[in-house]
C-alpha positions in Angstrom: -48.4 16.7 31.7 -44.8 15.6 31.7 -45.7 12.4 30.2 -47.4 14.2 26.9 -44.3 16.4 26.5 -42.1 13.4 26.5 -44.3 11.9 24.1 -44.1 14.6 21.8 -40.4 15.2 22.0 -40.1 11.3 21.5 -42.4 11.4 18.3 -40.3 14.7 16.9 -37.1 12.7 17.4 -38.6 9.9 15.4 -39.9 12.3 12.9 -36.4 13.5 12.3 -34.8 10.2 12.1 -37.3 9.3 9.3 -36.6 12.6 7.5 -32.8 11.9 7.8 -32.9 8.3 7.1 -29.6 6.4 7.6 -27.4 9.4 7.5 -29.2 10.7 10.8 -26.7 8.8 13.0 -22.9 8.7 12.6 -21.1 5.9 10.8 -17.4 4.8 10.6 -18.2 3.4 7.2 -20.6 1.8 4.6 -23.3 -0.6 6.0 -22.8 -4.5 4.9 -26.1 -4.4 3.0 -24.6 -1.1 0.9 -21.3 -3.1 0.1 -23.3 -6.2 -0.8 -25.5 -4.1 -3.2 -22.4 -3.2 -5.2 -23.7 0.2 -5.9 -21.4 3.2 -5.5 -21.9 6.9 -6.5 -18.4 7.3 -7.1 -16.3 4.3 -8.1 -17.7 1.0 -9.5 -16.4 -2.3 -7.8 -16.4 -5.9 -8.2 -17.5 -8.2 -5.1 -16.1 -11.2 -5.0 -16.6 -13.7 -2.2 -13.4 -15.6 -0.7 -13.6 -19.1 -1.4 -10.9 -21.8 -1.6 -11.3 -21.5 -5.4 -10.6 -17.9 -5.7 -7.7 -17.7 -3.2 -6.2 -20.3 -5.4 -6.6 -17.8 -8.2 -5.0 -14.9 -6.1 -2.1 -17.3 -5.2 -1.4 -18.1 -8.8 -1.5 -14.6 -10.1 0.2 -12.8 -7.4 2.3 -9.8 -8.8 5.3 -10.9 -10.4 7.7 -8.3 -9.5 11.0 -8.1 -11.5 10.0 -11.3 -13.3 6.9 -9.8 -14.7 8.5 -6.8 -15.7 11.5 -8.1 -17.3 10.7 -10.9 -19.3 14.2 -11.7 -20.8 15.8 -14.1 -18.4 19.0 -14.7 -20.3 22.5 -13.6 -18.8 24.1 -10.6 -20.0 25.3 -11.0 -23.7 28.6 -10.3 -24.8 29.7 -7.1 -23.8 29.7 -4.4 -26.2 31.8 -1.2 -26.2 30.7 2.1 -25.5 31.9 5.6 -25.6 35.0 6.3 -23.4 35.8 2.5 -23.1 39.7 1.9 -23.2 40.5 -0.4 -26.0 43.6 -2.5 -26.4 44.6 -3.8 -29.9 47.2 -6.5 -30.9 48.0 -7.6 -34.4 49.6 -11.0 -35.2 51.2 -11.8 -38.6 52.1 -15.3 -40.0 55.8 -14.5 -40.8 58.0 -11.3 -40.5 58.5 -8.9 -43.4 54.7 -7.9 -43.5 52.8 -4.6 -42.9 53.5 -4.6 -38.9 56.6 -7.2 -38.7 60.1 -6.1 -40.0 62.5 -8.6 -41.3 64.5 -8.8 -38.1 61.7 -10.4 -36.3 64.2 -12.7 -34.9 65.2 -10.0 -32.5 61.5 -9.6 -31.5 59.6 -11.8 -29.1 57.1 -13.2 -31.4 55.4 -11.9 -34.6 52.9 -9.4 -33.3 52.6 -6.0 -32.5 50.5 -4.1 -29.8 49.2 -1.0 -30.3 48.6 1.9 -27.8 45.5 1.7 -26.0 43.0 4.2 -27.0 39.6 5.3 -25.7 36.3 5.2 -27.8 36.0 8.7 -29.0 32.8 10.6 -28.8 31.8 9.2 -32.4 32.4 5.8 -31.3 35.2 5.1 -33.5 38.9 4.1 -32.7 41.8 4.3 -35.4 44.1 1.5 -36.4 47.0 2.2 -38.6 46.3 1.0 -42.3 42.8 0.2 -41.3 41.8 3.4 -40.8 38.6 4.6 -38.7 37.0 1.5 -37.1 33.5 1.5 -35.7 33.8 0.4 -31.9 30.6 1.9 -29.9 27.7 -0.8 -29.9 29.9 -3.6 -31.2 31.6 -6.7 -29.7 35.4 -7.2 -29.5 34.8 -10.0 -32.0 32.9 -7.6 -34.4 35.8 -5.2 -34.3 38.5 -7.9 -34.8 36.8 -9.2 -37.8 36.7 -5.4 -39.6 40.1 -4.5 -38.8 41.1 -8.1 -40.2 39.3 -7.3 -43.4 40.9 -4.3 -44.0 44.6 -5.2 -43.5 44.4 -8.6 -44.7 45.5 -7.6 -48.5 48.5 -5.8 -47.0 49.6 -8.0 -43.9 50.8 -11.5 -44.0 47.7 -13.7 -42.8 46.9 -11.3 -40.1 45.1 -12.1 -36.9 43.9 -9.6 -34.5 42.9 -9.8 -30.6 40.7 -6.7 -29.5 40.3 -6.2 -25.2 38.9 -4.0 -23.1 41.5 -2.5 -21.2 39.4 -0.1 -19.0 35.7 -0.5 -18.9 34.0 2.9 -18.5 30.7 1.8 -19.9 28.3 -1.2 -19.3 28.1 0.0 -15.6 25.9 -1.4 -13.1 24.8 1.1 -10.2 23.8 -0.1 -6.7 23.1 2.6 -4.6 20.6 3.4 -1.6 20.6 1.5 2.0 23.4 -0.7 1.0 26.6 -0.7 3.0 28.8 0.4 0.1 27.2 2.2 -3.0 29.0 1.5 -6.0 29.3 1.0 -9.8 30.9 -1.6 -11.3 31.6 -3.1 -14.8 29.6 -6.1 -16.0 32.0 -9.0 -16.4 32.6 -9.5 -20.1 32.5 -13.2 -19.5 31.6 -16.0 -17.4 30.1 -14.3 -14.1 26.4 -14.2 -14.8 25.4 -11.7 -11.9 22.3 -11.5 -10.8 20.6 -8.8 -8.8 21.3 -10.5 -5.4 24.9 -10.7 -6.5 25.0 -7.0 -7.4 23.7 -6.2 -3.9 26.4 -8.5 -2.5 29.0 -6.3 -4.4 27.4 -3.3 -2.6 28.2 -5.0 0.8 24.4 -6.2 1.3 21.5 -4.1 2.7 21.7 -2.1 6.1 18.3 -2.7 7.5 15.8 -5.7 8.0 15.0 -7.8 5.1 11.3 -7.5 5.4 11.4 -3.7 5.3 13.7 -3.4 2.4 12.6 -2.8 -1.3 14.6 -3.3 -4.2 13.7 -1.3 -7.5 15.4 -2.2 -10.7 15.7 0.6 -13.5 16.4 -1.0 -17.0 16.1 0.9 -20.5 13.6 3.3 -18.9 11.5 0.9 -17.2 11.2 0.4 -13.4 10.0 -2.5 -11.3 10.1 -2.7 -7.6 9.9 -6.0 -5.3 10.4 -6.7 -1.7 14.0 -7.8 -0.7 12.7 -10.9 0.7 10.8 -11.6 -2.5 14.4 -11.9 -4.0 15.6 -14.2 -1.5 12.4 -16.8 -1.4 11.3 -16.2 -5.2 14.2 -17.4 -7.2 12.4 -16.2 -10.4 12.7 -12.6 -9.4 16.2 -12.9 -8.8 17.0 -12.0 -12.5 20.1 -11.6 -14.2 21.8 -8.1 -14.4 22.3 -6.3 -17.8 24.8 -3.3 -18.7 23.3 -0.1 -17.6 21.2 -1.4 -14.8 20.5 0.6 -11.7 19.5 -0.9 -8.6 18.0 1.3 -5.7 17.4 -0.4 -2.4 15.3 1.7 0.1 13.5 1.1 3.6 10.1 1.1 4.0 7.5 -0.9 5.7 4.8 -2.7 4.1 1.4 -1.5 5.6 -2.1 -2.2 5.7 -5.1 -0.2 7.1 -8.0 -1.3 9.1 -11.4 0.6 9.5 -14.7 -0.3 11.1 -15.8 -2.5 14.1 -12.3 -3.9 15.1 -10.7 -4.0 18.4 -11.6 -3.9 22.0 -14.7 -1.4 22.9 -13.2 1.8 24.4 -9.7 1.3 23.5 -7.7 3.6 21.1 -5.5 2.3 18.1 -8.0 -0.5 17.1 -8.4 1.4 13.6 -5.7 2.8 11.5 -2.4 2.0 9.6 -0.3 -1.0 10.5 2.8 -2.4 9.5 3.4 -5.8 8.4 6.7 -6.3 10.6 7.3 -9.2 8.3 7.9 -10.2 4.7 4.3 -11.5 4.2 1.3 -11.6 6.5 -2.1 -13.3 5.9 -5.6 -11.8 6.3 -6.1 -13.5 9.7 -2.8 -11.9 11.1 -4.1 -8.4 9.8 -7.4 -8.6 11.6 -5.4 -9.9 15.0 -3.0 -7.0 14.5 -6.1 -4.6 14.8 -7.1 -6.6 18.0 -9.6 -8.5 16.3 -13.7 -8.1 15.7 -15.1 -6.0 18.4 -17.6 -8.4 20.0 -20.5 -5.3 20.7 -20.3 -4.2 17.3 -18.7 -6.2 14.5 -20.9 -8.4 12.0 -18.4 -11.3 11.4 -20.1 -12.2 8.4 -19.1 -9.0 6.9 -15.2 -8.7 6.8 -14.0 -6.9 3.6 -10.8 -6.7 2.1 -10.2 -3.7 -0.3 -7.6 -3.7 -3.2 -7.0 -3.6 -6.9 -6.7 -6.5 -9.3 -5.6 -6.8 -13.1 -8.1 -7.2 -15.3 -7.3 -10.5 -16.5 -7.3 -11.7 -12.6 -10.5 -10.1 -11.9 -12.1 -11.9 -15.1 -10.9 -15.1 -13.6 -12.6 -14.0 -10.3 -15.9 -13.9 -11.9 -16.1 -10.1 -12.2 -17.9 -8.3 -14.9 -15.0 -6.2 -16.5 -17.2 -4.6 -18.9 -17.7 -2.0 -16.6 -14.3 -0.9 -15.9 -11.6 1.2 -17.6 -8.0 0.7 -17.4 -5.7 -2.1 -16.3 -6.7 -2.1 -12.8 -10.3 -3.3 -11.2 -11.4 -2.1 -7.9 -12.2 -5.5 -5.9 -13.9 -6.1 -2.7 -13.4 -9.4 -1.2 -16.0 -10.6 1.3 -15.2 -13.2 4.1 -17.7 -15.0 6.4 -15.8 -15.0 9.9 -18.9 -16.1 11.8 -18.4 -19.6 9.4 -15.9 -21.7 11.6 -14.2 -22.3 8.2 -13.9 -18.8 7.5 -10.6 -18.4 9.6 -8.8 -21.3 7.6 -9.4 -18.9 4.2 -8.3 -16.1 6.1 -5.1 -17.8 6.8 -4.6 -18.5 3.2 -5.3 -15.0 1.8 -2.0 -13.1 1.6 -2.2 -9.5 2.4 -0.5 -7.1 0.1 1.0 -3.9 0.8 -1.7 -1.1 1.1 -4.5 -3.4 1.5 -7.8 -2.1 3.4 -9.6 -4.3 5.6 -13.2 -3.0 6.8 -15.2 -4.8 9.3 -19.1 -3.7 9.1 -21.5 -3.2 12.3 -24.0 -5.5 12.9 -27.5 -4.4 12.0 -28.4 -4.5 15.7 -26.0 -1.7 16.2 -28.4 1.1 14.5 -31.1 -0.3 17.0 -28.7 0.4 19.8 -27.8 3.8 18.5 -31.7 4.6 18.2 -32.7 3.6 21.8 -29.5 5.6 22.8 -30.7 8.5 21.0 -34.4 8.3 22.3 -33.1 7.9 26.0 -30.9 11.3 25.3 -34.0 12.9 23.9 -36.0 11.7 27.0 -33.4 13.0 29.4 -33.2 16.2 27.8 -36.9 17.0 27.7 -37.4 16.1 31.5 -34.7 18.8 32.3 -36.6 21.1 29.9 -39.6 20.4 31.7 -38.2 20.9 35.0 -36.6 24.1 34.2 -39.8 25.5 32.6 -41.8 24.6 35.6 -39.5 26.5 37.8 -39.9 29.8 36.0 -43.3 31.1 37.9 -41.7 30.2 41.3 -38.7 32.4 40.4 -40.8 35.2 39.1 -42.9 35.1 42.2 -39.9 35.4 44.4 -38.7 38.7 42.6 -42.5 40.1 42.8 -43.6 38.9 46.6 -46.8 36.9 44.9 -48.6 33.9 46.7 -48.8 30.9 44.1 -50.8 27.9 44.2 -48.8 25.0 43.1 -49.8 21.2 42.8 -49.1 18.5 45.0 -49.4 14.9 45.0 -51.6 14.1 48.0 -54.3 15.3 50.1 -52.4 17.3 53.0 -54.4 19.2 55.9 -53.0 22.4 56.4 -53.4 25.1 59.2 -54.6 28.5 58.0 -54.7 30.1 61.3 -51.1 31.9 60.4 -52.5 32.9 57.2 -53.9 36.4 57.2 -57.8 36.9 56.8 -58.3 32.8 56.8 -59.7 31.6 60.5 -59.6 28.2 61.3 -58.3 25.1 59.7 -59.0 24.0 56.0 -58.3 20.5 54.3 -56.7 21.3 50.9 -56.5 18.5 48.5 -54.1 18.8 45.8 -52.9 22.4 46.5 -50.8 24.2 48.8 -50.3 27.8 49.7 -47.1 29.6 49.3 -46.4 33.0 50.4 -43.4 34.6 49.3 -42.4 38.0 50.8 -39.7 39.9 49.6 -37.1 41.0 51.8 
């Protein structure tokens, strides 16, 4: 009877699994066959197998940082005057007796006159005697000099003009954030050719570790961000600064996320968010930070790396980009760590900030879950059967009745103590129990 009940419970459990399908058991992510099928009810994605060729493409088309966002690699051009700048003007004449130099020039140290310094007004202009209003904002000193000469050359004697910037209050560079001395400084008019690292050096350098420091450059309403170590290691990102640039330095660890069958079985912390703790790490180091693959669960041939790639890169990787809209394509990279050579590929694959690693379960894990479930159901059914068979005995104990319960072997019992039954009898498979209430 117990066996039939157990069989019934097992059949019921199997029927429930059949109805529920793959959703009956708990999962911590998609099955490898689902990922490989490239079917998703939410977001389409491209599946790319990591090979030496695809890794070379990824290395050649890494995010370009500042160099990619700001393609003008030239140093700052001649400084243009702006509203609020203080301008100094000196006018020379060939001989005395002209417009600015009196006849008694012999008492003067040279044939020139220095005008009082003046600020570029809110309209962007300065005023020069006998020349009138001169446009200064947005022009270089040479352009201003030429206009002044053109306006006074018919009245002055072979005039020449020198215009300089006495105080630079525009064309400034701002360096703020996690630097030792935040500041604003003027772009040198000539010769310096400062780059982003030079500007950060002027601000006293960074406060924290280089691998956890980011540098954001804002120029002309456009922004780009790059890790500080990238500025040091990749010279192309250390571009020239330009008037009006704003440099913001901040601290933020690069991070990646690991899901699935990682780590040592029964330990905490195998899945979750992990810091790079370095400027760059590769895929092998990322898996190692999560304590590797879990031997009892992981399918080493189904390790996946999730990230978004630009459309042109996805096309080079062999993805059908016609299915995607937008500039970035969701890509899942697959690497087979069951292949001995797979670990060499993993050491060549560079992780990026925000990457996701997913390690799929082996298919045998589902079978293990099934047998564990059946074992649990069987244990529960035995407990239920025992409890049900105990109900009549409990009821008899309450009402003082005698019950016949099955036994497993033939037993000779004495009936001389049983009221109304003389002699002895041999009972096969039955024992007589008298329960008298107290």
